[in-house]
Every structure is written in structure tokens, then in C-alpha cells.
C-alpha positions in Angstrom: 0.0 0.0 0.0 1.1 3.5 -0.8 0.1 6.5 1.3 0.9 10.2 0.7 -0.3 13.7 1.3 -1.3 15.3 -2.0 -2.5 18.7 -3.2 -4.8 19.6 -6.0 -5.9 22.8 -7.7 -9.2 24.6 -6.8 -10.7 27.8 -8.1 -9.1 29.5 -5.0 -6.4 28.4 -2.7 -4.8 24.9 -3.3 -6.4 22.1 -1.3 -4.9 18.9 -0.1 -5.7 15.5 1.2 -4.6 12.0 2.3 -4.3 9.4 -0.5 -4.0 5.7 0.0 -3.8 3.3 -2.9 -2.7 -0.3 -3.6 0.8 -1.2 -4.6 1.3 -1.2 -8.3 0.3 1.3 -10.9 -3.2 -0.1 -11.4 -5.4 1.0 -12.8 -7.6 0.9 -9.7 -11.2 1.9 -9.0 -11.3 5.1 -6.9 -13.2 6.5 -3.9 -13.5 9.9 -2.2 -13.7 9.5 1.6 -15.1 12.6 3.4 -14.3 13.5 7.0 -16.5 13.8 10.0 -16.7 17.1 11.8 -13.4 16.3 13.7 -11.3 16.9 10.6 -9.0 14.7 8.6 -8.0 12.6 11.6 -6.5 9.2 12.0 -9.9 7.5 11.8 -10.6 8.9 8.3 -7.1 8.1 7.2 -7.6 4.5 8.5 -10.8 4.2 6.4 -9.0 5.4 3.3 -6.3 2.7 4.0 -9.0 0.1 4.4 -10.3 0.9 1.0 -6.8 0.7 -0.4 -6.4 -2.8 1.2 -9.5 -3.7 -0.8 -8.1 -2.5 -4.1 -9.3 1.1 -4.3 -7.4 4.3 -4.6 -8.9 6.4 -1.8 -8.6 10.1 -1.4 -9.7 11.9 1.8 -9.7 15.6 1.2 -8.6 17.9 4.1 -11.6 20.2 4.3 -10.3 21.9 7.5 -6.9 22.6 5.9 -4.8 21.0 8.6 -7.0 21.5 11.6 -8.1 18.5 13.6 -10.2 18.7 16.8 -11.1 16.2 19.5 -13.9 17.8 21.5 -17.5 18.1 20.4 -17.7 21.9 21.1 -14.6 22.5 19.0 -15.9 20.2 16.3 -19.1 22.1 16.1 -17.4 25.4 15.9 -15.0 24.1 13.2 -17.9 22.8 11.1 -19.9 26.0 11.5 -16.8 28.1 10.5 -16.3 26.0 7.3 -17.7 27.5 4.2 -19.9 24.7 2.8 -19.9 26.1 -0.7 -16.1 26.2 -0.7 -16.0 22.7 0.7 -18.3 21.4 -2.0 -16.2 23.0 -4.7 -13.1 21.5 -3.2 -14.7 18.0 -3.2 -15.7 18.4 -6.9 -12.1 19.3 -7.7 -10.8 16.4 -5.6 -13.0 14.0 -7.7 -11.6 15.6 -10.9 -8.1 15.2 -9.6 -8.5 11.6 -8.7 -10.2 10.7 -12.0 -7.3 12.2 -13.9 -4.6 10.1 -12.2 -2.9 7.4 -14.2 -3.4 4.8 -11.4 -7.3 5.2 -11.5 -9.7 3.8 -14.0 -13.2 2.5 -14.2 -16.7 3.6 -14.8 -16.4 6.5 -12.3 -15.6 7.3 -8.8 -17.3 6.4 -5.5 -18.0 8.7 -2.7 -18.6 8.0 1.0 -18.6 10.2 4.1 -19.6 10.2 7.7 -21.8 12.7 9.7 -20.9 16.0 8.1 -19.1 14.1 5.5 -22.2 12.0 4.8 -24.1 15.1 3.8 -21.2 16.3 1.7 -20.9 13.0 0.0 -24.5 13.2 -1.2 -23.9 16.8 -2.3 -20.8 15.8 -4.2 -22.8 13.1 -6.0 -25.3 15.8 -7.0 -22.5 18.2 -8.1 -20.0 16.0 -9.8 -20.6 13.8 -12.9 -17.5 11.8 -11.8 -19.4 10.2 -9.0 -21.1 7.0 -10.1 -22.0 5.5 -6.7 -22.4 7.1 -3.3 -22.7 5.7 0.2 -23.4 8.4 2.8 -23.3 7.5 6.5 -25.9 9.4 8.7 -25.6 12.7 6.8 -28.1 15.5 6.2 -29.6 15.9 2.8 -28.5 18.2 0.0 -30.3 21.6 -0.3 -32.5 21.8 -2.2 -33.4 18.1 -2.0 -34.3 18.0 -5.7 -30.6 18.3 -6.5 -30.6 14.5 -6.2 -32.0 14.5 -9.7 -28.4 15.0 -10.8 -27.0 11.9 -9.1 -25.4 9.6 -11.7 -25.5 6.2 -10.0 -26.9 4.2 -7.1 -27.2 5.4 -3.5 -26.7 3.3 -0.4 -27.6 5.5 2.5 -26.7 4.3 6.0 -28.5 5.5 9.2 -28.6 4.8 12.9 -31.9 4.0 14.5 -31.3 6.6 17.2 -29.9 9.8 15.7 -30.9 13.4 16.4 -28.7 14.6 13.5 -30.1 12.4 10.7 -33.4 11.0 12.0 -36.5 9.6 10.4 -37.5 12.9 8.7 -34.1 13.1 7.0 -34.1 9.6 5.6 -37.7 9.7 4.6 -37.2 12.9 2.7 -34.2 11.4 0.9 -36.1 8.2 0.1 -39.0 10.2 -1.4 -36.8 12.4 -3.5 -34.7 9.5 -4.8 -37.9 7.6 -5.7 -39.4 10.6 -7.3 -36.4 11.1 -9.6 -36.0 7.4 -10.4 -32.7 6.9 -8.7 -31.7 3.4 -7.7 -31.2 3.4 -3.9 -31.2 1.5 -0.6 -31.9 3.2 2.7 -30.5 1.1 5.5 -31.4 1.8 9.2 -29.4 -0.3 11.6 -31.4 -1.2 14.7 -30.0 -0.5 18.1 -27.4 2.0 16.8 -26.6 5.6 17.5 -25.0 8.3 15.4 -21.4 7.5 14.5 -21.8 3.8 15.1 -19.2 3.1 12.3 -16.4 5.0 14.1 -14.4 2.3 15.9 -12.4 5.0 17.8 -15.6 6.0 19.7 -16.2 2.9 21.8 -19.3 4.3 23.4 -21.2 4.3 20.1 -19.3 1.9 17.9 -21.4 -1.2 17.0 -19.2 -3.9 15.4 -21.8 -6.0 13.8 -23.6 -3.1 12.1 -20.3 -1.5 11.1 -19.1 -4.7 9.4 -22.4 -5.2 7.6 -22.4 -1.6 6.3 -18.8 -1.9 5.2 -19.5 -5.1 3.3 -22.4 -3.4 1.5 -20.4 -0.3 0.6 -17.6 -2.5 -0.9 -20.2 -4.4 -2.9 -21.8 -1.2 -4.1 -18.5 0.2 -5.3 -17.2 -3.0 -6.8 -20.4 -3.4 -8.8 -20.5 0.2 -10.1 -16.9 1.5 -10.4 
């Protein structure tokens, strides 16, 4: 496996991220991995490396530009301070960058993200024609919701049963919009789970069985469509 910090051009300042990819020049299918509100921390880098171990080139953009936080209050402030429009544009450029690399190839790029990154993964799938499959984890919906008409591939949306951030209203709105616009999708709610159940660094909410099931479904989605 190869890992490196990369930079890519945006319409404004240069942006960067963490790239993990299999040994060899490929070509490999590719995935964008989008951070939680903590920033580009070791957990997100680990997820990118998990994808690389499964044969994907995985790029995790650094939307906080080097800042990583550990406390919820600080994370909330960091998320609120981030310009979501800028972040969305950076993600689109990240997808363009990844698609242009000689070690990537396939039918398109996948996108996944967690919490804040789940919402941004959905938005990226609406904004970028590079994204051919998207697997958001407990994220909020794009605004306006009808942007989902632009999604180019299937959606596997993961939710926790008990989640004040992305509760029943969020997932029901997404399901209605995807159905209305004829998008292939699966909405999966994992019983007995709370927000962030996939994050194995947060032992108080991590649920191994649900996380493993979701991971397997995400890999299957990307292998089938990328």
C-alpha cells in the first residue's frame, strides 16, 4: 500500500488530502472519503487505507486545511466556521483530480462520508458527474433536495436508528426524492445503533456487527459500479 499527502488545484487556494492506494500502478477503482466534523484525523485516514487494502485508490480531502479537533464543542465550531460552498467545490475538484490520475480507471468514482461528510458525499454526488455510486453515513440531505435528480449512480444511505442529527425525517425525505427522480437506492437503518456507530475509535457508540455489515455493503456497491 502507498500513502501520501497530495495537493490539488481549486478555483481559489490549493487544497490537499490524504491518499491511500494499492501497490502497483493499477489502474484501480477510486473513492473519495469525506471526513466527520473532527477533521482529517487518523480514523478517516484509516478508512482510506481500508479501501486501499480492498483494491481502491482512496482520497480523503482535508476540508479543514490542517485542523483536527477532539472535543464536540470545538468540532461544532469548526464545522460552522467552514464555508460549505467552498468545501463542496473542493470536493468536486478532488474528484476531478482523482479521476485524472494514471493509477485510476473504471466507470467512475465512488463517494462516501460520515456525519458532516455523509451530507457532503451526497452533495458531491449531485454536483460531480465523476461520482457513479455514493454511500453516505448518517448525513443530512442536499439543499434543495431536488438536487438528487443529478445523481449519476446508485445510492446506499446508512443511518442509525437513534440519531438526532439524521433522524426519520431526513431519511424519509431522501427516500421520497430519490424515488421521485427514479434513482436506484437503498436506505438502511441499523437497529439499536446511534449516530457515528461506524467509528471504531468511539467505543461508546461503535457497533461492530452493524459497522461490518455496512462496510461489506459499501464495498459491494463500489465493486459493482466503479
